[in-house]
N, C-alpha and C positions, 0 to 999 in steps of 0.2 A: 797663401793660407789665410783664413779669416781668424783674426785674433779675438778670443773672448775677452771680456773686460778683465783687466788685471786686478782682480778683486783683492788678492793678498797684498799687493803693493798699496792699494788704496786704504785698506783697513789699517795697516801698520802705520802709514804716514799720517792718516787722519788722527789716530790715537796720539801720536807724538804731539801734534799741534793742539789737540783738545786738552792735553795735560797742562799746557801753558794757559789755556783760557779758563780752565776750572779755577785758577787762582786770580783770574781777571787781569792777567798781565800778558804781554807779548814781547818780541824782542824788546872807531873801527874803520876801519878804513878798507873798503873793498875796492879792488882795482879791476878795470876792464881795459883791454887793449883793442882799439879799433883802428883800422887803416883807412886811408883815402879810398873812395870818396866819402866814406862815412867817418864821423868823429864821435866824441862822447855824447851820450844821449841827451844830457841836459846842459850842453855847452852854451855859453853866452858869447856873442861876438863882441869884439872891441868896439868902443865908441868911435864914430867917425861920420863923415858926410854921407857915405853910401852912394849907390848908383841908381840909375833910372830903371823902371820896369823893363823897358825895351832893351837895355844893355845888360840886364841880369842874365848870366849864363843859364841856358835851359837845355834839358835833355829829356829823353823818353826811354830810359834804360829798362824800366819794368816791362813796357810793352814790346821792346825789341828782344827781350830775353825769354818771354813766356808765350804760350800759344793763345791766340785770340778766339773768340766765339766764331764757330764755323759759319754761322748765318751771315755774319759781316766779317769776312776774312781780311778786308782792307778798310782803311778809313773812308775811302771813296764809296765803298758799298754802303756804309752806314750813312754817309753824308747825303747820298742820293735818295735815301729812303725818307719819305715824309716823316717829320718829327712825331706826329701823333700816331704813327704806325709802329713806333718803337715802344713796346709795352711788355708786361710781365710774361715770362715763359721759362721753361727749364733750359738751362745751358749746361752742356756736358763737354768734357775734354778741353776745357778752356780755363784760363786764369782771369779773363776779363772780357768785356764787350766794348767795342768802339761806340761811343754815344756822346753827342754834343748836348750842352745845356739847352734848356728851353729859353727862348728869347724873353727879355724883360723890358718893360717900358717905365720910364720916369722913376727909376730906382733912386733912393736917397741913401747916400753913404752916411751912416749915423756916427760911426767912431772907428778908430784904428788903435791898435796897441803899439805904442812907440817902441817897446822892447822887442816885439815880434818883427816890426819893420827893420830894426837894427840887426836882429839875428838872421834875418833872411838876406840882408845886405842892401836893403833899399834906403834911400834918403827919405827922411820924414816929409819933406816937401812933395814927394811923389804922390802922397795921398790926396793932394789938391788937384791932381791932373785928371783930365777926362779919360785918359788911357787907363789909369788905375781904376777909376770908378766903373768903367765898362767891363774891364777884366774881372773885377770883383763880383760881378753878377753873371758872368759867362757870356756876355754879349760880344766880347772881343776874344778871338782865339789866336794864341801865339803858335807858330809852327805849322800853320795850315793856310793854304791859298784856295779859297772856295772857287775862284774863277778857273783855276787849272786842275782842281781836285788833287792837289799834291802838296807835299811838305814833309818836313822831318818828323812831325808828330801830330797827334790828334787826341782829344779828350777820351777818357775811358772810365768804366765802372768795374770794380772788382767783383769776382764770383767767390762766394764762400758759404758755408753752412754754420751750424752751431747747435749746441745744447742750451735750451732756454728753460730755466728753473728746473734743471736736471733731466729734461726730456728732449729727445732728438727732434729738432724742428725742421730738418731737411734743408733745402737750398734757401739761403737768405740773400746775402750780397748787398752791394751798395744800392739801396733802393731809392736814395735821394741825394747821394753824394757822388760827384763826378770830378775826377782828377783832371787838372788842366795841363800840367807839365811838372817836371822836376827842376828845381832851381838850386844852383850852387852859389853859396856866398863867396864872392871873390876874395874876401879877406881871410876866411877860415877854411875854405875848401869843403865845408860841410854841405852835403846835398840833401834837399828836402823835397818830398812829394807834396805839391800844392793842390788842394781840392776845394770845391765849393759845396756846401751842404744846403739842400733845399732847391736844387737846380732842375728838378723835373723827373719825370718817369724814366725808368730804365728797365731792362729785362728782369731786374731783381726787386721790383717794387711790390710784388705779390698783390695784396688787396689794398695797398696804400696809394697815395696820390703823388708821391715824389716831392712833396713840399715840406717846409718847416715853418713853424709859427714863430712870431717875434718873441713870445714868452720864453720858449726853450732856447732860442738862439741867443738871447741876452744872457741866459744862465751859462750856456757853454762858452760864450765869448769871454765872460768874466772869470769863470773858474779855471779855464785852461791857463790863463796868464797868472792867476793867483797861485796855482800849484807850482808853476815854473818858478815863481819868485820865492816860494817856500823850499825850493830845491827838491821837489818831488817830481820824478820823471813823468812827463805828460806830453800829449799832443798840444799844438799851439793854435792860437786864434789870431789872425792878422787883421780882419776887418769884419764889420757888421753893416748890412744894408737892409733897409726897409723896402718892401715891394708894395707900393700904395694901391695897385690894382689887384692884388692877390688877397682873397678872403678864403681862409682855410678852415674846414670843418673838423673840429675835434670834439670835446665835450660840448663846446660852444663854438661859434664862428669867430675866428681870430685873424689878425693881420699876418701876412706872410713875410718871411725874411730869408736872407741868405748869409751864412757865415763863411768867410774864407779861413781855412785852417790848413796846417801843414804838419808833417811828421817825417822823420827819416825813413819810415816805412809804415804802411797801413796794413801789413800782413798780420793776421790774427790766428789764434788757435783754430778757429772755425774754418779757415782756408784749408788746413790739413784735415779737419774733421770730415769735410764734404768729400774729399778725395778718398779717404778711408771707407766711408759709407758706400761709395760707388765702386770700390775696388780698383781705382785708377793708380796702379803701382808706378807706371812710368812717370806720370805727372807728379806724384808724391816725391819721387827721387829728384826730378828736375826742380821742383819748388824748393826742396830742402837744400839742394846745391846752390840755387839762387840766393836763398836766405843766408847761407854761410858766406858765399863769395861776394855778394853785392850789398848785403844789409849789415852783416856783423863783422865785416872787415877782412874776411878771408879765412880759410881753414886754419892757418897758422896763428890766428888771433884767438882761437878757442882755448879753454882751460885744459891743462894737462890733468891726468888722473891724480886724485888726491893720494897722499902718502898712505892713508888708512881710510878708505871709503866707508868702512863699517863703523868707524868712530871718527868722524870728521873733526871733532873738537880736540882731538889729541895733539894736533899741531895747529895752533891758531894762526900762525903766519901762513902756512900752507892753505888754510881754509880761506882766509881773506884775500890772499894774493897767490893763487896757484900759478906755477910756471906756465907760460904760453909758448908760442913759436914752435909748436909741435908739428913736424912734417905731416902733410895731408894723409899719407898712407901708413903712418906709424900705428901699430897696434900696441896697446898698453894693458897690462893686467895678466893674471894667471889664467890657465885653461878654465873655461866655464864662466869667466867674468871678463873676457877680453873686451876692451873698449876701443871701438873704431871711431872714425871722424864723425859719424852720425850721432853717436852717443855724446861726443864732446859738444856737438851742436845742441843737443837736447839739454845737456847740463848748463850750457850758457844761458839758455832760455829759462831754465829752472832758477838759476842764480839771480838773474835780472828781476824776475817776478818776486822772488823772496825779498829782495831789497826794497822793491816798491811797496809791497804790502806791509812791510815793517814800518815804512815811513807813513803810510796811511794810518796805521794803528797809533804811532807815536804822536801824530798830529790830529787825530780824531776825525779823519776824513772817511766818508763812506760813498762808494760808487753807486750803490743802490740796485744795479742790474749786472752782476758779474757772470753773465752768460759767456760761453766760450767764444762767441763771435764778438764779445766786448773785452777780450783778453789779448794783449799785444805780445808778439814774439820778442819785442824789444823791452818789455816790461814797462810800457807807457800806460799812464792813466788815459783812458780812451772812451769815446762815445758817452757823453754825459747826459743822463736822463734825470732820474729822481735822486741826485746826489745830495750830500749835506756835510757840513762840519758839525761836530758834536756841540750841543749846548750843555745842558745839565747831563752829567755823565751817566749813561745807562748802557751796559754792554749789549742788551737785547734790542736796542733802538735800530730801526731801519727807516730810512727816509722814503721808502717805496710803499705806498699805501695798498698796493696789490700783492705785497709779499706777506701773505697771511701766516705762513709758517716760519717767517724770520730767517729764511735761507740766506739772505744777503745782509743780515744784521752785522753790526760792528764786530760782535764776538766771533762771528763765523767767517769773516773775510779770509783769514789765513788758511783755514780748512778748505774753503771753496776754491781758492786759487790753486791749492794742491789738487783738488778734485779735477779742476780744469787741466792741470798739468798731466794728470794720469790719462785723461782723454787724448792729449797731445802725444803722450808716450805710446798709447795704443796705435795712433795713426802712424808713428815712426817705428813701431815695434819690429817689423820685419827687417828694416835697415839696421836698427840697433842690435837685434838678436842675431843677425848674420855674422857679427863679430869679425874675425879675420877673413871671412869669405865674402864680404860685401861686394868685392870686385871680381870674384872668381867666375870662370865660365859657367860653372854649375849653379851659381846664384848671382844674379846681377840686379836683384831687387825688383824684378818684374814678374818672373814666372817660376817661383820655387815650387817644388813638388808638394802639392797640398795633401796628397793621399799617402805619402811615404812617411811613417812615424820616425824613421831613422833620420829623415831630414828635418821634419817639423818639430819634433819633441826637443832636441837640443836648442833649436832656435828660440822656441817659446820659453824654455827654462832660462836661457841666458837673458832674454829680454826682460822677463819678470824680475830676475835678480838685479839687473842693472837699473831698472826703474825703481825698485825698492831702495837701492843704494842712493839713487838720486833723491829719494824722499828723505833720507838721513841728511843729505847735503842741504836740501831745502830747509829743513828744520834748523840746522846749525847756522846757516847763513842768515836766516830770518831772526833767530834769537840774538846772534852777535850784533846785527845791525840795530835791532830794537834796543838792546842794552846800551849800545853806543849813543843812540839818539836820546834815550831817556836820561842817561848820565849827563849829557850836555844840557838838556832842558832843565835839569835840576841844579845846574851850576857846579857840578863835580868835575874834577880833573881826571880821576881814575875810577874805574868800575871795580867794586868789590863784590864778591858773591853774596855777601849778606845784604847788599843794597836791594837785591831783587825782592826779597821778602820784607825787609824792614822799611824800605822806602817805596819801591815801585808798587808792589802788591798792596801794601798798607795804604798808600795814597789813593789808589783806584777804588779800593774797598770803602774808604772814607768818602770819596767823591760820590760814589753810587749811593751810599747810605744817607748822606746829607744833601744830595742833589746839588752838588757844586758844579759851577760852570768850568768845563774842561780848558778852554782857551784862556779865560780870565784868570784862572788859578795860576797858571804858569807865568802869565805876564805880570800879575801882581806880586808873585813870589820873586820875580826878577829884580824888583826895586827894593826888596826887603833887606835891611842890613842886620848882621848878626847881633850888633849892639842893641838893636831894638827888641830882641827876644832873648836877652841874657838871663831873665828870671821867669819863673813860672807865671807870676802875675802879669808880666809884660806880654808873654805869649798868649795868655787868655784874652787880653785886650786886642792884640794884633789879629787874632783869629777871626774877628768880626769882619775884617777886610775881604775875606774870601767868600762871603755870602752875598746873594743879591740883596739890595737895600730893602726890598719889600718882603724878604723872608722873615718868618718868625723863628728866631734863633734862641734855643735854650742854652742854659749853662752847660749842660752835658754836651751839646753840639760844639760849643766853643772849646771845651776841654779836650774833645777828641781831636780837633784840628791842632790845638796847642801841643798835645802829646806828640803828634807827628812832627810839628815844627821843632820840637826839642831834639828829635832824632836827626832831622835834617840839619839843624844848626851844628850838631856835633860832627857830622860828616863834612860840612863846609869848613869847619875849623881844622879838621884833620887834613883836608886837601889844600887849604889856602893859608893856614896859619904857619908860623915859624916857631922854633924853640923859644924865642924870646917872648912872643905874644900869645902862645898857645894857652888856652884855658879850658875848663870843663864847660859842659853845655849850660851849667847854671852860674857861670861867671857873671859877676855884677861889676866888673871893672869898667871904667868909664869908656875906654876905647873898644870894648868887646875883646874877642879873641883873635881878630884878624886886623892887620894894619889897614889904615885908610886907603893906601895906595893899592893894596891887594883887593880890597873890597870894590874899589872902582873898576879894577880889572875884571873881577868876577861878574859884577852887575852888567858891564858892557858885553861880556861874553854871553850872558844869559839873554839879554835883550836882542842879541844878534841871531838867536835861534828860537825865541818865543815871540810869535807875532802879536802885535797890537791890534791888527785888523785881519779878519778872514771874512769872505763873502758868505755870511750866514743866510739861511733861507728867508728870514723876515726882511733882511736888507735887500735881497734880490727881488722879493715881492714888491717892496716899496719902489725900487728903481723901475721895474716893469710897469707898474701902475702909472708912475710919473711920466714915463716915455710914451706908453701906449695911450693912456687916457688924458694926460695933461699936456702932451705935446712937448715935453722938455727934452733937451738934447745934452746940455752941459753936465747933467747928473751922470750920464754914462761916462764922460771923460773923468769926472771926479772919482767915481767908484773904481774905474780902471787905474787911476793914479794911486789910490790906496792899495789896490790889489798888487800893483807892481812894486810898491815900497811898504811891505807889511810890517816891518820891524821898527819903524820910526815912532817916536813919542808923539809927534804932531806933524802936520803937513802944511796947513794954510800959512802963507806969509814966509815960508822958507824957500831957500834956493836949492834946486835939484838940477843935476847935470843930465841933460837929455841930448843925445847926439853930439856929445863933446862940448856943449855950450851950457853955461850956468843960466838957469831961468828961475825967476821968482814964481812960485806956484801960488795962485790966489786962493783957491779952495773955498771951503765953507766950514768955519770952526764949529758952529752949532751942530752941523750935520756930522762932522767927524766925532764929536763927543758922544752923540747918540749912537753912532755905529760902532763905537769901541767901548761903550758902557754896558750896563746891565741889559740883558735881553728882555723886551716886554713880555709880560706873562702870556699874552695871546700869541706871541711869536716863537715860543719855545717848542723844540722837537717837532717841527712841522713835517708833514709828509706830502708828497705829490705823486701823480701818476706817471706811467711810462709814456703817456700821450705827448707827442711833441711835433 
């Protein structure tokens, strides 16, 4: 049966999230259980020497589990086809196409991420080898012997579709990204799919050229690793190479580049969207099974039914840590709301994405193009185009200058992710709606009776109800995570319901009204001692710290910030003070209302969650200009170092442990001070295009 848009689910859940945004606020400890070969989404490998690229364990599980493009049923069929004859076309009944990268000449490896090397299991010294450099641009293929046309694996490009800016765009797919192999870190057992972006034409390139420009490649290289260091789920970037003979036409002609990136899975909502649009029920079921068993750790790793799905917040522990280890075939819930394993799969994807968008909101990050083909089933930040971190706080800000209706603005991100999740729910609706009959002979998820209302009506009703309940769970998970993050960012130990209005909403309203910098405010607040703001006059003076130095600040502006500081101080005292040293928010005692030892503890805690550095648009523009026009290379390493260590007070001249060995980082103090100070007026709230 063809599912109509589940409009009732969408309207209800959109309203839930909008209610949060009308007050300019958005959202703990959520748990996921994932089994080998996959592990926690944002895990970091232990420091050690690592292995060589040749010895890194490799597999091709994705391509051995799902159907290939019928035009190239084997790697040999693709390899024997002239490379320039592999171009755009429609691909049906397949999850991927075998396709090799286009050969590159004289490529220059510009930089690697030490953290990504470590997490993949590679020794840092491996980046100096010719083997690594050739693999990083697709010239060397592991798993394939061209002489014998055989081997355990071959590169591939995924097939998917998507809704772009709310409209169905049809088949999209990996138009310039080609996966090389899956690599398993020997120390952690975590398996990643490694791919190169900018590798050449594929059947999914549509009207494009299969290339990537240096500008966008630098942006993705840096932000992928920056988000990981901020503990925000994301795809990773391993290496960046310049292609000196590649000139790519976008708005202007630009140099070409290739980024090596990896993720535990590159499956997107759009992968399921395309199958739904084509009515491919068999592959929908096969792909959903693959996602559960091979990406998310197995059916028994998925979350059990909540104790009260209609009111998820009634049991906070059950919300944040629902039981797992539910047998694959177990059905949970009363008649009409029976939850089968496919609904548990959907809920896991819902929960992961709720957590990620809460982190985006708490850290002021905007993806810029949240189409369904840019939304990960793992809840990863993925496919970075016109992204940005917030400068002066503005809920309506979007970094995408083509987003004229602000669809993907900061304010709208939670609603848009739910919109995308409803589209995914529609793609899985028959499997979800089948409830206890998903494996029965009369319904196997392939050919239910479309014309019999006795069959279709209960299925549709059940699916709509369960997707609606998933919307309640999305809202609750999102808000709980957001509250937890904001509580930590403000240096509080315990969230109180009054904090939402008195501190969170009030702060964001003040930031918006006075055009305060989102990142700088939290970082500067981290160093503030309660003894410095024990009187009204002291708070008025300290308030000036939170404005840009070139701002014209009125007395009323300082008073507004000071009033918020008074409320914040009182909450800090409540959480960190003791009976002996507790005082009112207007205490003028010499030591303030919190002991020195407790203050040091709070300040350290705040600095560990409030970054000193984020890769803002103006910083990336400067780096791009210096690399592309000025021929600099070390600046890439320096910006990556700051991105990988965002919470430090300073970097130059300090010792950092990389790969288990302490090294003195030279750095550039003047550069660091500029990059972590006030944003230049011309560099605020920049926008860029989707062109990359």
